[in-house]
N, C-alpha and C positions, 0 to 999 in steps of 0.2 A: 779369281778362278775356283772351281769346286771339284773336288775329286769324289768321283763315284767308286766305291769298292763294293764288291761282292765274291763271297765265297760260294765256289760252285762245286757240289759233289756229284760227280757224274755216276749214273748207274754202270754197274759192273759189265764189263766187255763191250761199253759203247765208247769208249775214249777216243779212238781213231774216227769213228764217224762223226763224233762231235767236234772234233778238231776241224774236220774237213766242213762241217756245215758252220762252223764258227767263222771260217773265211767267208763264206757265202755272205752271213749275217752283218760281216763288216760293211759291206756295200749299202745296208740299210740304215744302220746308225751314222754312218759318215755324212748322210745327207742332211742331218737334223741342224737347224740353226743353233749357233753356240757350240757344236761338237768340236773339240780341239784335237782328239786323239784318244786311242785306247790301246792298252796292253793287255794279253793274256798270258798268265804264267801258269806252270804246271808244277805241283808240289813234289819234291824230291823224296820225301819220307812218305807221303801217300800218294799213289799213283793216280787214284780216281779224283783228287782234289786239284782244284784250279782257283786262281783269284783273278779277278777282273777288274782293271783298274781303268775309268774313263775320265777325261779331262773335260770338263764344261765350263764356259763362260759363266753361267748363274745356274743355280739349282732348279728356276723355272725351265731353263732348257731340257733338263732331264726330265722332271715331273710333268711339264705341260707339254712342251714342244714334242718332245719324243714320244711320251706314253700316251698322247692322244692322236698320234698319227697313223697313217696306213703303214709306213715303215716299222713302227712297233708291232702291228699285228701278223705282219711277215717276220720279223724276228720272233715274235712269241711261238708262231706255229713252227718255225725251224728249230727252236732251241728249248722250250720249256719242257719238253716231254723227257729231256735227259737227267733232270735234277731230281735227286732224292736224298735228303729233303729239299724242299724249295728254297732257294737262297734267301737270306736276310740281305737287303741293300741298305747301304750307309753312305753319308755324304761328309766329307771333311774338308775344312780350309786350312790352307798353309799357315803356321803360327811362327816357326823357324825354319829356314831353308839353308843348311850348312852343307857345303860340298868342297872336297879338295881338289 
């Protein structure tokens, strides 16, 4: 399993519209091979900052299956104009998973 992580800085006064459009965008990403789920969290200290966490089976599911799809073009059109600066996306694999 691969975790995609992106810090999203949304332009001022667009937070509510971004959140509404993000709900719509979830319909696009969820159709992609290897998609396992996603979470959008809002920063408490900085109200225009969000973190996106997406679980994928493989790195290729994100970088190839999603990013070369028609669904990605819809996602991009719906969401990319909200970001300033454009987010850096990184991928992580679990090394230790400890829960109580």
